[in-house]
All heavy atoms as a GROMACS GRO file, in nm:
protein
  627
    1MET      N    1   4.345  12.835  10.618
    1MET     CA    2   4.243  12.945  10.589
    1MET      C    3   4.222  13.017  10.726
    1MET      O    4   4.239  12.952  10.832
    1MET     CB    5   4.110  12.878  10.539
    1MET     CG    6   4.014  12.981  10.529
    1MET     SD    7   3.842  12.923  10.460
    1MET     CE    8   3.818  12.769  10.499
    2HIS      N    9   4.186  13.136  10.723
    2HIS     CA   10   4.153  13.215  10.838
    2HIS      C   11   4.023  13.277  10.827
    2HIS      O   12   3.980  13.310  10.719
    2HIS     CB   13   4.269  13.334  10.866
    2HIS     CG   14   4.397  13.276  10.910
    2HIS    ND1   15   4.489  13.218  10.838
    2HIS    CD2   16   4.451  13.275  11.042
    2HIS    CE1   17   4.585  13.180  10.905
    2HIS    NE2   18   4.564  13.218  11.027
    3MET      N   19   3.954  13.292  10.945
    3MET     CA   20   3.835  13.372  10.949
    3MET      C   21   3.889  13.504  11.021
    3MET      O   22   3.947  13.502  11.124
    3MET     CB   23   3.724  13.299  11.042
    3MET     CG   24   3.677  13.169  10.992
    3MET     SD   25   3.571  13.078  11.114
    3MET     CE   26   3.434  13.196  11.096
    4ILE      N   27   3.845  13.604  10.952
    4ILE     CA   28   3.892  13.738  10.997
    4ILE      C   29   3.776  13.836  11.028
    4ILE      O   30   3.702  13.850  10.942
    4ILE     CB   31   3.998  13.807  10.905
    4ILE    CG1   32   4.119  13.714  10.870
    4ILE    CG2   33   4.044  13.947  10.949
    4ILE    CD1   34   4.210  13.762  10.764
    5PHE      N   35   3.778  13.882  11.154
    5PHE     CA   36   3.669  13.979  11.200
    5PHE      C   37   3.745  14.111  11.226
    5PHE      O   38   3.843  14.109  11.299
    5PHE     CB   39   3.609  13.935  11.319
    5PHE     CG   40   3.537  13.794  11.295
    5PHE    CD1   41   3.621  13.674  11.317
    5PHE    CD2   42   3.419  13.778  11.251
    5PHE    CE1   43   3.561  13.556  11.302
    5PHE    CE2   44   3.358  13.666  11.235
    5PHE     CZ   45   3.419  13.550  11.266
    6PHE      N   46   3.683  14.223  11.170
    6PHE     CA   47   3.755  14.353  11.191
    6PHE      C   48   3.648  14.450  11.197
    6PHE      O   49   3.527  14.440  11.156
    6PHE     CB   50   3.855  14.379  11.072
    6PHE     CG   51   3.789  14.383  10.937
    6PHE    CD1   52   3.749  14.496  10.869
    6PHE    CD2   53   3.766  14.257  10.861
    6PHE    CE1   54   3.682  14.495  10.753
    6PHE    CE2   55   3.710  14.267  10.736
    6PHE     CZ   56   3.662  14.377  10.689
    7ASP      N   57   3.698  14.578  11.236
    7ASP     CA   58   3.607  14.696  11.244
    7ASP      C   59   3.707  14.805  11.168
    7ASP      O   60   3.811  14.778  11.114
    7ASP     CB   61   3.570  14.729  11.378
    7ASP     CG   62   3.669  14.775  11.469
    7ASP    OD1   63   3.795  14.774  11.432
    7ASP    OD2   64   3.633  14.805  11.587
    8MET      N   65   3.651  14.927  11.176
    8MET     CA   66   3.727  15.038  11.109
    8MET      C   67   3.861  15.062  11.189
    8MET      O   68   3.949  15.138  11.131
    8MET     CB   69   3.647  15.165  11.110
    8MET     CG   70   3.616  15.226  11.236
    8MET     SD   71   3.505  15.362  11.206
    8MET     CE   72   3.504  15.440  11.377
    9ASN      N   73   3.883  15.002  11.307
    9ASN     CA   74   4.003  15.031  11.369
    9ASN      C   75   4.115  14.920  11.353
    9ASN      O   76   4.214  14.928  11.408
    9ASN     CB   77   3.985  15.056  11.524
    9ASN     CG   78   3.901  15.174  11.550
    9ASN    OD1   79   3.935  15.287  11.510
    9ASN    ND2   80   3.794  15.169  11.619
   10GLY      N   81   4.072  14.809  11.290
   10GLY     CA   82   4.160  14.708  11.260
   10GLY      C   83   4.098  14.567  11.278
   10GLY      O   84   3.989  14.546  11.319
   11VAL      N   85   4.183  14.467  11.292
   11VAL     CA   86   4.141  14.332  11.313
   11VAL      C   87   4.117  14.310  11.449
   11VAL      O   88   4.191  14.343  11.540
   11VAL     CB   89   4.266  14.235  11.273
   11VAL    CG1   90   4.224  14.090  11.297
   11VAL    CG2   91   4.289  14.241  11.127
   12ILE      N   92   3.998  14.247  11.478
   12ILE     CA   93   3.966  14.211  11.614
   12ILE      C   94   3.998  14.077  11.649
   12ILE      O   95   4.047  14.029  11.738
   12ILE     CB   96   3.799  14.231  11.641
   12ILE    CG1   97   3.776  14.375  11.630
   12ILE    CG2   98   3.766  14.184  11.772
   12ILE    CD1   99   3.630  14.407  11.621
   13LEU      N  100   3.983  13.978  11.539
   13LEU     CA  101   4.011  13.838  11.561
   13LEU      C  102   4.053  13.778  11.426
   13LEU      O  103   3.980  13.807  11.321
   13LEU     CB  104   3.884  13.767  11.617
   13LEU     CG  105   3.900  13.609  11.632
   13LEU    CD1  106   4.007  13.564  11.732
   13LEU    CD2  107   3.770  13.555  11.652
   14ARG      N  108   4.162  13.705  11.426
   14ARG     CA  109   4.206  13.632  11.300
   14ARG      C  110   4.218  13.496  11.371
   14ARG      O  111   4.299  13.450  11.447
   14ARG     CB  112   4.338  13.670  11.259
   14ARG     CG  113   4.399  13.588  11.142
   14ARG     CD  114   4.523  13.634  11.084
   14ARG     NE  115   4.513  13.757  11.028
   14ARG     CZ  116   4.581  13.864  11.043
   14ARG    NH1  117   4.683  13.865  11.125
   14ARG    NH2  118   4.558  13.985  10.973
   15TRP      N  119   4.120  13.404  11.319
   15TRP     CA  120   4.100  13.266  11.372
   15TRP      C  121   4.141  13.171  11.259
   15TRP      O  122   4.077  13.161  11.158
   15TRP     CB  123   3.956  13.250  11.416
   15TRP     CG  124   3.946  13.096  11.462
   15TRP    CD1  125   3.868  13.005  11.409
   15TRP    CD2  126   3.991  13.058  11.594
   15TRP    NE1  127   3.873  12.888  11.488
   15TRP    CE2  128   3.939  12.916  11.595
   15TRP    CE3  129   4.065  13.111  11.692
   15TRP    CZ2  130   3.986  12.840  11.709
   15TRP    CZ3  131   4.096  13.027  11.794
   15TRP    CH2  132   4.056  12.895  11.808
   16PRO      N  133   4.254  13.087  11.290
   16PRO     CA  134   4.293  12.989  11.189
   16PRO      C  135   4.197  12.873  11.196
   16PRO      O  136   4.175  12.811  11.299
   16PRO     CB  137   4.436  12.944  11.244
   16PRO     CG  138   4.422  12.982  11.387
   16PRO     CD  139   4.333  13.092  11.410
   17VAL      N  140   4.151  12.831  11.084
   17VAL     CA  141   4.052  12.721  11.071
   17VAL      C  142   4.149  12.598  11.039
   17VAL      O  143   4.227  12.603  10.948
   17VAL     CB  144   3.955  12.743  10.947
   17VAL    CG1  145   3.873  12.620  10.932
   17VAL    CG2  146   3.862  12.862  10.971
   18PRO      N  147   4.132  12.492  11.116
   18PRO     CA  148   4.219  12.380  11.097
   18PRO      C  149   4.197  12.303  10.960
   18PRO      O  150   4.079  12.316  10.907
   18PRO     CB  151   4.172  12.288  11.212
   18PRO     CG  152   4.101  12.375  11.310
   18PRO     CD  153   4.055  12.476  11.236
   19ILE      N  154   4.301  12.252  10.902
   19ILE     CA  155   4.280  12.195  10.772
   19ILE      C  156   4.195  12.089  10.779
   19ILE      O  157   4.185  12.011  10.873
   19ILE     CB  158   4.422  12.138  10.734
   19ILE    CG1  159   4.524  12.256  10.708
   19ILE    CG2  160   4.424  12.052  10.603
   19ILE    CD1  161   4.671  12.214  10.687
   20GLY      N  162   4.098  12.085  10.675
   20GLY     CA  163   4.002  11.968  10.671
   20GLY      C  164   3.872  12.000  10.744
   20GLY      O  165   3.779  11.938  10.734
   21THR      N  166   3.866  12.133  10.795
   21THR     CA  167   3.743  12.175  10.879
   21THR      C  168   3.655  12.238  10.766
   21THR      O  169   3.692  12.314  10.695
   21THR     CB  170   3.779  12.266  10.984
   21THR    OG1  171   3.863  12.208  11.071
   21THR    CG2  172   3.656  12.311  11.044
   22THR      N  173   3.519  12.201  10.778
   22THR     CA  174   3.412  12.268  10.702
   22THR      C  175   3.359  12.371  10.781
   22THR      O  176   3.318  12.352  10.900
   22THR     CB  177   3.315  12.164  10.662
   22THR    OG1  178   3.367  12.066  10.576
   22THR    CG2  179   3.201  12.224  10.579
   23ILE      N  180   3.348  12.487  10.732
   23ILE     CA  181   3.282  12.606  10.806
   23ILE      C  182   3.133  12.599  10.775
   23ILE      O  183   3.073  12.663  10.682
   23ILE     CB  184   3.351  12.741  10.765
   23ILE    CG1  185   3.498  12.740  10.793
   23ILE    CG2  186   3.276  12.847  10.844
   23ILE    CD1  187   3.557  12.866  10.743
   24ASP      N  188   3.058  12.528  10.866
   24ASP     CA  189   2.919  12.522  10.856
   24ASP      C  190   2.856  12.608  10.964
   24ASP      O  191   2.923  12.679  11.035
   24ASP     CB  192   2.875  12.376  10.863
   24ASP     CG  193   2.910  12.311  10.990
   24ASP    OD1  194   2.965  12.380  11.081
   24ASP    OD2  195   2.883  12.183  11.005
   25ALA      N  196   2.726  12.620  10.965
   25ALA     CA  197   2.671  12.702  11.058
   25ALA      C  198   2.688  12.674  11.210
   25ALA      O  199   2.728  12.771  11.286
   25ALA     CB  200   2.515  12.695  11.040
   26GLN      N  201   2.710  12.553  11.243
   26GLN     CA  202   2.751  12.516  11.384
   26GLN      C  203   2.901  12.561  11.416
   26GLN      O  204   2.926  12.612  11.526
   26GLN     CB  205   2.737  12.368  11.407
   26GLN     CG  206   2.592  12.314  11.409
   26GLN     CD  207   2.526  12.316  11.279
   26GLN    OE1  208   2.589  12.279  11.172
   26GLN    NE2  209   2.395  12.330  11.267
   27TYR      N  210   2.995  12.543  11.314
   27TYR     CA  211   3.131  12.595  11.345
   27TYR      C  212   3.130  12.740  11.352
   27TYR      O  213   3.200  12.805  11.435
   27TYR     CB  214   3.221  12.545  11.226
   27TYR     CG  215   3.365  12.578  11.253
   27TYR    CD1  216   3.449  12.498  11.333
   27TYR    CD2  217   3.428  12.680  11.199
   27TYR    CE1  218   3.576  12.519  11.357
   27TYR    CE2  219   3.554  12.722  11.213
   27TYR     CZ  220   3.626  12.635  11.296
   27TYR     OH  221   3.760  12.671  11.331
   28TYR      N  222   3.065  12.805  11.262
   28TYR     CA  223   3.065  12.955  11.260
   28TYR      C  224   3.004  13.010  11.398
   28TYR      O  225   3.047  13.102  11.451
   28TYR     CB  226   2.982  12.999  11.149
   28TYR     CG  227   2.988  13.153  11.111
   28TYR    CD1  228   3.108  13.208  11.079
   28TYR    CD2  229   2.881  13.232  11.126
   28TYR    CE1  230   3.114  13.342  11.050
   28TYR    CE2  231   2.884  13.363  11.104
   28TYR     CZ  232   3.006  13.419  11.060
   28TYR     OH  233   3.015  13.555  11.034
   29LYS      N  234   2.899  12.944  11.438
   29LYS     CA  235   2.832  12.986  11.548
   29LYS      C  236   2.923  12.971  11.687
   29LYS      O  237   2.930  13.071  11.764
   29LYS     CB  238   2.701  12.896  11.589
   29LYS     CG  239   2.632  12.918  11.709
   29LYS     CD  240   2.509  12.832  11.727
   29LYS     CE  241   2.439  12.844  11.863
   29LYS     NZ  242   2.321  12.767  11.873
   30LYS      N  243   2.998  12.852  11.681
   30LYS     CA  244   3.096  12.843  11.786
   30LYS      C  245   3.198  12.936  11.779
   30LYS      O  246   3.242  12.983  11.899
   30LYS     CB  247   3.150  12.695  11.771
   30LYS     CG  248   3.238  12.668  11.886
   30LYS     CD  249   3.256  12.503  11.908
   30LYS     CE  250   3.341  12.456  12.020
   30LYS     NZ  251   3.295  12.507  12.160
   31VAL      N  252   3.253  12.978  11.681
   31VAL     CA  253   3.354  13.087  11.661
   31VAL      C  254   3.293  13.212  11.717
   31VAL      O  255   3.368  13.296  11.791
   31VAL     CB  256   3.416  13.097  11.526
   31VAL    CG1  257   3.513  13.222  11.506
   31VAL    CG2  258   3.493  12.965  11.485
   32LEU      N  259   3.176  13.250  11.672
   32LEU     CA  260   3.119  13.378  11.717
   32LEU      C  261   3.113  13.374  11.870
   32LEU      O  262   3.138  13.482  11.932
   32LEU     CB  263   2.980  13.380  11.653
   32LEU     CG  264   2.982  13.427  11.514
   32LEU    CD1  265   2.827  13.436  11.472
   32LEU    CD2  266   3.042  13.550  11.479
   33GLN      N  267   3.053  13.273  11.938
   33GLN     CA  268   3.037  13.264  12.068
   33GLN      C  269   3.162  13.259  12.152
   33GLN      O  270   3.176  13.323  12.258
   33GLN     CB  271   2.944  13.148  12.118
   33GLN     CG  272   2.804  13.156  12.068
   33GLN     CD  273   2.729  13.042  12.094
   33GLN    OE1  274   2.773  12.928  12.095
   33GLN    NE2  275   2.594  13.058  12.124
   34ASP      N  276   3.254  13.150  12.115
   34ASP     CA  277   3.374  13.123  12.192
   34ASP      C  278   3.491  13.214  12.160
   34ASP      O  279   3.584  13.208  12.249
   34ASP     CB  280   3.394  12.979  12.173
   34ASP     CG  281   3.291  12.884  12.222
   34ASP    OD1  282   3.188  12.937  12.293
   34ASP    OD2  283   3.306  12.771  12.190
   35LYS      N  284   3.503  13.276  12.052
   35LYS     CA  285   3.628  13.330  12.018
   35LYS      C  286   3.604  13.493  11.985
   35LYS      O  287   3.673  13.568  12.040
   35LYS     CB  288   3.692  13.272  11.895
   35LYS     CG  289   3.717  13.127  11.906
   35LYS     CD  290   3.809  13.094  12.007
   35LYS     CE  291   3.830  12.945  12.016
   35LYS     NZ  292   3.897  12.916  12.144
   36LEU      N  293   3.505  13.518  11.903
   36LEU     CA  294   3.488  13.662  11.866
   36LEU      C  295   3.433  13.743  11.978
   36LEU      O  296   3.492  13.849  12.006
   36LEU     CB  297   3.383  13.677  11.758
   36LEU     CG  298   3.358  13.819  11.702
   36LEU    CD1  299   3.496  13.888  11.660
   36LEU    CD2  300   3.262  13.823  11.586
   37ARG      N  301   3.335  13.699  12.050
   37ARG     CA  302   3.287  13.786  12.163
   37ARG      C  303   3.387  13.815  12.264
   37ARG      O  304   3.404  13.931  12.314
   37ARG     CB  305   3.162  13.718  12.232
   37ARG     CG  306   3.096  13.806  12.336
   37ARG     CD  307   2.959  13.760  12.361
   37ARG     NE  308   2.897  13.842  12.460
   37ARG     CZ  309   2.831  13.956  12.439
   37ARG    NH1  310   2.822  14.012  12.321
   37ARG    NH2  311   2.776  14.021  12.546
   38PRO      N  312   3.470  13.712  12.317
   38PRO     CA  313   3.573  13.736  12.410
   38PRO      C  314   3.677  13.838  12.347
   38PRO      O  315   3.736  13.907  12.411
   38PRO     CB  316   3.641  13.607  12.436
   38PRO     CG  317   3.530  13.514  12.410
   38PRO     CD  318   3.445  13.564  12.298
   39ALA      N  319   3.705  13.817  12.220
   39ALA     CA  320   3.809  13.910  12.155
   39ALA      C  321   3.742  14.064  12.141
   39ALA      O  322   3.830  14.148  12.182
   39ALA     CB  323   3.841  13.873  12.012
   40ILE      N  324   3.627  14.080  12.122
   40ILE     CA  325   3.562  14.213  12.129
   40ILE      C  326   3.565  14.265  12.273
   40ILE      O  327   3.601  14.388  12.291
   40ILE     CB  328   3.418  14.209  12.076
   40ILE    CG1  329   3.419  14.182  11.931
   40ILE    CG2  330   3.344  14.330  12.104
   40ILE    CD1  331   3.287  14.150  11.862
   41ARG      N  332   3.535  14.182  12.374
   41ARG     CA  333   3.547  14.215  12.510
   41ARG      C  334   3.686  14.266  12.542
   41ARG      O  335   3.697  14.361  12.622
   41ARG     CB  336   3.498  14.111  12.602
   41ARG     CG  337   3.492  14.144  12.750
   41ARG     CD  338   3.429  14.035  12.836
   41ARG     NE  339   3.295  13.996  12.808
   41ARG     CZ  340   3.257  13.877  12.749
   41ARG    NH1  341   3.341  13.782  12.735
   41ARG    NH2  342   3.139  13.842  12.715
   42LYS      N  343   3.792  14.194  12.500
   42LYS     CA  344   3.923  14.226  12.526
   42LYS      C  345   3.984  14.355  12.455
   42LYS      O  346   4.038  14.446  12.508
   42LYS     CB  347   4.016  14.107  12.510
   42LYS     CG  348   4.159  14.128  12.538
   42LYS     CD  349   4.246  14.010  12.508
   42LYS     CE  350   4.383  14.029  12.536
   42LYS     NZ  351   4.464  13.917  12.503
   43LYS      N  352   3.946  14.356  12.324
   43LYS     CA  353   4.020  14.470  12.237
   43LYS      C  354   3.922  14.588  12.222
   43LYS      O  355   3.978  14.692  12.201
   43LYS     CB  356   4.039  14.404  12.104
   43LYS     CG  357   4.144  14.307  12.112
   43LYS     CD  358   4.180  14.250  11.961
   43LYS     CE  359   4.292  14.150  11.969
   43LYS     NZ  360   4.323  14.101  11.838
   44ARG      N  361   3.789  14.561  12.218
   44ARG     CA  362   3.702  14.683  12.201
   44ARG      C  363   3.581  14.671  12.287
   44ARG      O  364   3.467  14.662  12.244
   44ARG     CB  365   3.649  14.676  12.058
   44ARG     CG  366   3.751  14.664  11.941
   44ARG     CD  367   3.818  14.798  11.904
   44ARG     NE  368   3.872  14.783  11.778
   44ARG     CZ  369   3.981  14.711  11.741
   44ARG    NH1  370   4.043  14.652  11.833
   44ARG    NH2  371   4.044  14.720  11.610
   45PRO      N  372   3.600  14.682  12.413
   45PRO     CA  373   3.495  14.666  12.513
   45PRO      C  374   3.382  14.763  12.495
   45PRO      O  375   3.258  14.735  12.525
   45PRO     CB  376   3.550  14.684  12.649
   45PRO     CG  377   3.688  14.753  12.628
   45PRO     CD  378   3.730  14.717  12.487
   46ARG      N  379   3.409  14.878  12.447
   46ARG     CA  380   3.300  14.983  12.422
   46ARG      C  381   3.199  14.935  12.319
   46ARG      O  382   3.083  14.977  12.314
   46ARG     CB  383   3.354  15.114  12.393
   46ARG     CG  384   3.413  15.180  12.527
   46ARG     CD  385   3.437  15.322  12.494
   46ARG     NE  386   3.579  15.336  12.456
   46ARG     CZ  387   3.635  15.426  12.404
   46ARG    NH1  388   3.574  15.540  12.357
   46ARG    NH2  389   3.769  15.424  12.378
   47LEU      N  390   3.245  14.855  12.231
   47LEU     CA  391   3.148  14.797  12.134
   47LEU      C  392   3.033  14.723  12.195
   47LEU      O  393   2.920  14.718  12.147
   47LEU     CB  394   3.218  14.702  12.027
   47LEU     CG  395   3.304  14.771  11.926
   47LEU    CD1  396   3.367  14.673  11.833
   47LEU    CD2  397   3.237  14.884  11.847
   48LEU      N  398   3.068  14.649  12.295
   48LEU     CA  399   2.973  14.568  12.365
   48LEU      C  400   2.875  14.652  12.448
   48LEU      O  401   2.758  14.620  12.461
   48LEU     CB  402   3.026  14.455  12.451
   48LEU     CG  403   3.099  14.343  12.366
   48LEU    CD1  404   3.173  14.253  12.457
   48LEU    CD2  405   3.013  14.280  12.283
   49GLU      N  406   2.920  14.751  12.497
   49GLU     CA  407   2.845  14.860  12.579
   49GLU      C  408   2.749  14.945  12.493
   49GLU      O  409   2.643  14.957  12.537
   49GLU     CB  410   2.944  14.946  12.650
   49GLU     CG  411   3.023  14.887  12.755
   49GLU     CD  412   3.139  14.974  12.820
   49GLU    OE1  413   3.136  15.095  12.778
   49GLU    OE2  414   3.220  14.922  12.893
   50SER      N  415   2.792  14.976  12.368
   50SER     CA  416   2.709  15.068  12.280
   50SER      C  417   2.627  14.986  12.187
   50SER      O  418   2.548  15.038  12.127
   50SER     CB  419   2.813  15.158  12.216
   50SER     OG  420   2.891  15.095  12.131
   51GLY      N  421   2.656  14.851  12.180
   51GLY     CA  422   2.587  14.767  12.074
   51GLY      C  423   2.675  14.755  11.972
   51GLY      O  424   2.734  14.844  11.911
   52THR      N  425   2.683  14.630  11.924
   52THR     CA  426   2.772  14.588  11.817
   52THR      C  427   2.686  14.569  11.683
   52THR      O  428   2.592  14.496  11.681
   52THR     CB  429   2.839  14.453  11.850
   52THR    OG1  430   2.925  14.467  11.965
   52THR    CG2  431   2.943  14.420  11.728
   53LEU      N  432   2.729  14.630  11.586
   53LEU     CA  433   2.670  14.616  11.446
   53LEU      C  434   2.751  14.521  11.387
   53LEU      O  435   2.872  14.534  11.372
   53LEU     CB  436   2.654  14.744  11.369
   53LEU     CG  437   2.598  14.741  11.240
   53LEU    CD1  438   2.454  14.697  11.241
   53LEU    CD2  439   2.610  14.876  11.163
   54PHE      N  440   2.692  14.410  11.336
   54PHE     CA  441   2.764  14.296  11.281
   54PHE      C  442   2.716  14.273  11.133
   54PHE      O  443   2.601  14.235  11.119
   54PHE     CB  444   2.747  14.170  11.367
   54PHE     CG  445   2.843  14.065  11.356
   54PHE    CD1  446   2.966  14.071  11.380
   54PHE    CD2  447   2.795  13.946  11.298
   54PHE    CE1  448   3.057  13.978  11.370
   54PHE    CE2  449   2.887  13.832  11.281
   54PHE     CZ  450   3.018  13.858  11.308
   55HIS      N  451   2.812  14.292  11.041
   55HIS     CA  452   2.769  14.268  10.899
   55HIS      C  453   2.819  14.145  10.840
   55HIS      O  454   2.944  14.121  10.851
   55HIS     CB  455   2.834  14.399  10.819
   55HIS     CG  456   2.803  14.387  10.670
   55HIS    ND1  457   2.681  14.408  10.616
   55HIS    CD2  458   2.882  14.332  10.574
   55HIS    CE1  459   2.694  14.384  10.487
   55HIS    NE2  460   2.815  14.341  10.455
   56HIS      N  461   2.736  14.076  10.772
   56HIS     CA  462   2.778  13.945  10.713
   56HIS      C  463   2.760  13.968  10.564
   56HIS      O  464   2.675  14.046  10.525
   56HIS     CB  465   2.680  13.836  10.747
   56HIS     CG  466   2.676  13.807  10.901
   56HIS    ND1  467   2.757  13.727  10.959
   56HIS    CD2  468   2.578  13.845  10.985
   56HIS    CE1  469   2.729  13.706  11.086
   56HIS    NE2  470   2.609  13.781  11.104
   57ASP      N  471   2.833  13.886  10.495
   57ASP     CA  472   2.810  13.880  10.350
   57ASP      C  473   2.690  13.785  10.331
   57ASP      O  474   2.634  13.729  10.424
   57ASP     CB  475   2.918  13.844  10.258
   57ASP     CG  476   2.987  13.727  10.303
   57ASP    OD1  477   2.924  13.636  10.358
   57ASP    OD2  478   3.096  13.690  10.262
   58ASN      N  479   2.661  13.750  10.222
   58ASN     CA  480   2.545  13.657  10.191
   58ASN      C  481   2.573  13.508  10.173
   58ASN      O  482   2.512  13.427  10.133
   58ASN     CB  483   2.458  13.702  10.061
   58ASN     CG  484   2.374  13.824  10.099
   58ASN    OD1  485   2.350  13.847  10.210
   58ASN    ND2  486   2.372  13.899   9.996
   59ALA      N  487   2.702  13.472  10.228
   59ALA     CA  488   2.736  13.340  10.238
   59ALA      C  489   2.636  13.256  10.298
   59ALA      O  490   2.584  13.291  10.411
   59ALA     CB  491   2.867  13.311  10.294
   60PRO      N  492   2.606  13.136  10.258
   60PRO     CA  493   2.506  13.063  10.321
   60PRO      C  494   2.530  13.029  10.470
   60PRO      O  495   2.429  13.030  10.553
   60PRO     CB  496   2.508  12.916  10.244
   60PRO     CG  497   2.567  12.953  10.095
   60PRO     CD  498   2.665  13.071  10.136
   61VAL      N  499   2.645  13.014  10.506
   61VAL     CA  500   2.685  12.976  10.654
   61VAL      C  501   2.633  13.099  10.741
   61VAL      O  502   2.592  13.092  10.841
   61VAL     CB  503   2.828  12.945  10.678
   61VAL    CG1  504   2.910  13.053  10.651
   61VAL    CG2  505   2.846  12.896  10.812
   62HIS      N  506   2.647  13.219  10.677
   62HIS     CA  507   2.620  13.343  10.748
   62HIS      C  508   2.463  13.356  10.759
   62HIS      O  509   2.412  13.439  10.854
   62HIS     CB  510   2.675  13.464  10.681
   62HIS     CG  511   2.831  13.458  10.676
   62HIS    ND1  512   2.895  13.543  10.595
   62HIS    CD2  513   2.919  13.390  10.751
   62HIS    CE1  514   3.025  13.509  10.609
   62HIS    NE2  515   3.040  13.427  10.702
   63MET      N  516   2.388  13.304  10.665
   63MET     CA  517   2.249  13.334  10.665
   63MET      C  518   2.168  13.214  10.740
   63MET      O  519   2.051  13.225  10.743
   63MET     CB  520   2.192  13.335  10.516
   63MET     CG  521   2.266  13.438  10.438
   63MET     SD  522   2.265  13.608  10.518
   63MET     CE  523   2.092  13.645  10.495
   64ALA      N  524   2.246  13.129  10.785
   64ALA     CA  525   2.180  13.005  10.846
   64ALA      C  526   2.107  13.041  10.979
   64ALA      O  527   2.144  13.135  11.044
   64ALA     CB  528   2.278  12.897  10.878
   65ARG      N  529   2.015  12.971  11.014
   65ARG     CA  530   1.917  12.996  11.131
   65ARG      C  531   2.010  12.994  11.256
   65ARG      O  532   1.996  13.078  11.340
   65ARG     CB  533   1.806  12.901  11.139
   65ARG     CG  534   1.721  12.913  11.268
   65ARG     CD  535   1.616  12.807  11.270
   65ARG     NE  536   1.555  12.815  11.397
   65ARG     CZ  537   1.428  12.855  11.419
   65ARG    NH1  538   1.362  12.884  11.311
   65ARG    NH2  539   1.384  12.860  11.524
   66ALA      N  540   2.118  12.895  11.260
   66ALA     CA  541   2.192  12.891  11.379
   66ALA      C  542   2.271  13.014  11.400
   66ALA      O  543   2.292  13.064  11.508
   66ALA     CB  544   2.288  12.775  11.366
   67GLU      N  545   2.310  13.081  11.294
   67GLU     CA  546   2.391  13.202  11.304
   67GLU      C  547   2.307  13.318  11.350
   67GLU      O  548   2.335  13.393  11.435
   67GLU     CB  549   2.456  13.221  11.168
   67GLU     CG  550   2.545  13.357  11.163
   67GLU     CD  551   2.454  13.487  11.148
   67GLU    OE1  552   2.362  13.480  11.077
   67GLU    OE2  553   2.493  13.578  11.203
   68ALA      N  554   2.183  13.315  11.305
   68ALA     CA  555   2.090  13.424  11.351
   68ALA      C  556   2.058  13.420  11.484
   68ALA      O  557   2.058  13.514  11.563
   68ALA     CB  558   1.957  13.424  11.264
   69GLU      N  559   2.036  13.296  11.543
   69GLU     CA  560   2.014  13.264  11.687
   69GLU      C  561   2.128  13.317  11.759
   69GLU      O  562   2.120  13.367  11.866
   69GLU     CB  563   1.973  13.124  11.708
   69GLU     CG  564   1.855  13.079  11.651
   69GLU     CD  565   1.819  12.938  11.654
   69GLU    OE1  566   1.909  12.865  11.691
   69GLU    OE2  567   1.714  12.898  11.619
   70THR      N  568   2.248  13.290  11.727
   70THR     CA  569   2.368  13.325  11.787
   70THR      C  570   2.384  13.471  11.812
   70THR      O  571   2.412  13.529  11.907
   70THR     CB  572   2.502  13.272  11.719
   70THR    OG1  573   2.489  13.130  11.705
   70THR    CG2  574   2.627  13.314  11.780
   71ASP      N  575   2.358  13.550  11.692
   71ASP     CA  576   2.358  13.690  11.698
   71ASP      C  577   2.269  13.745  11.808
   71ASP      O  578   2.299  13.832  11.894
   71ASP     CB  579   2.305  13.768  11.576
   71ASP     CG  580   2.411  13.758  11.459
   71ASP    OD1  581   2.523  13.706  11.489
   71ASP    OD2  582   2.378  13.800  11.349
   72VAL      N  583   2.142  13.691  11.837
   72VAL     CA  584   2.051  13.726  11.939
   72VAL      C  585   2.113  13.695  12.075
   72VAL      O  586   2.118  13.776  12.166
   72VAL     CB  587   1.916  13.667  11.918
   72VAL    CG1  588   1.825  13.693  12.035
   72VAL    CG2  589   1.853  13.720  11.780
   73LEU      N  590   2.172  13.574  12.081
   73LEU     CA  591   2.215  13.523  12.200
   73LEU      C  592   2.330  13.600  12.253
   73LEU      O  593   2.362  13.636  12.362
   73LEU     CB  594   2.241  13.374  12.207
   73LEU     CG  595   2.131  13.287  12.197
   73LEU    CD1  596   2.177  13.144  12.172
   73LEU    CD2  597   2.046  13.296  12.306
   74ALA      N  598   2.415  13.628  12.158
   74ALA     CA  599   2.547  13.712  12.185
   74ALA      C  600   2.537  13.859  12.200
   74ALA      O  601   2.628  13.929  12.233
   74ALA     CB  602   2.654  13.677  12.084
   75GLY      N  603   2.408  13.920  12.175
   75GLY     CA  604   2.394  14.054  12.181
   75GLY      C  605   2.437  14.141  12.055
   75GLY      O  606   2.428  14.256  12.074
   76TYR      N  607   2.455  14.071  11.949
   76TYR     CA  608   2.485  14.149  11.824
   76TYR      C  609   2.359  14.189  11.754
   76TYR      O  610   2.251  14.130  11.774
   76TYR     CB  611   2.558  14.054  11.727
   76TYR     CG  612   2.687  13.996  11.766
   76TYR    CD1  613   2.715  13.861  11.779
   76TYR    CD2  614   2.791  14.084  11.818
   76TYR    CE1  615   2.826  13.800  11.827
   76TYR    CE2  616   2.911  14.033  11.852
   76TYR     CZ  617   2.937  13.894  11.871
   76TYR     OH  618   3.053  13.849  11.907
   77LYS      N  619   2.369  14.292  11.683
   77LYS     CA  620   2.255  14.346  11.619
   77LYS      C  621   2.264  14.308  11.467
   77LYS      O  622   2.369  14.298  11.416
   77LYS     CB  623   2.246  14.503  11.626
   77LYS     CG  624   2.219  14.551  11.760
   77LYS     CD  625   2.206  14.696  11.771
   77LYS     CE  626   2.185  14.745  11.914
   77LYS     NZ  627   2.169  14.881  11.914
   0.00000   0.00000   0.00000
């Protein structure tokens, strides 16, 4: 399985989830902090300068408190 993050210009990050890994709030938070933000910084640096609008679906992992805290810490809106 892959976690794929993209914008209107294409894929920013395609992260392979190891077999047997459960994507819970803590795992999702770690990917946002450790993988997505550096990928945005490398591929779309202007997004971080102008503010990043980050849309989630309503999956429970996306709605978790840990994820919301990560958005604030990482500078996402």
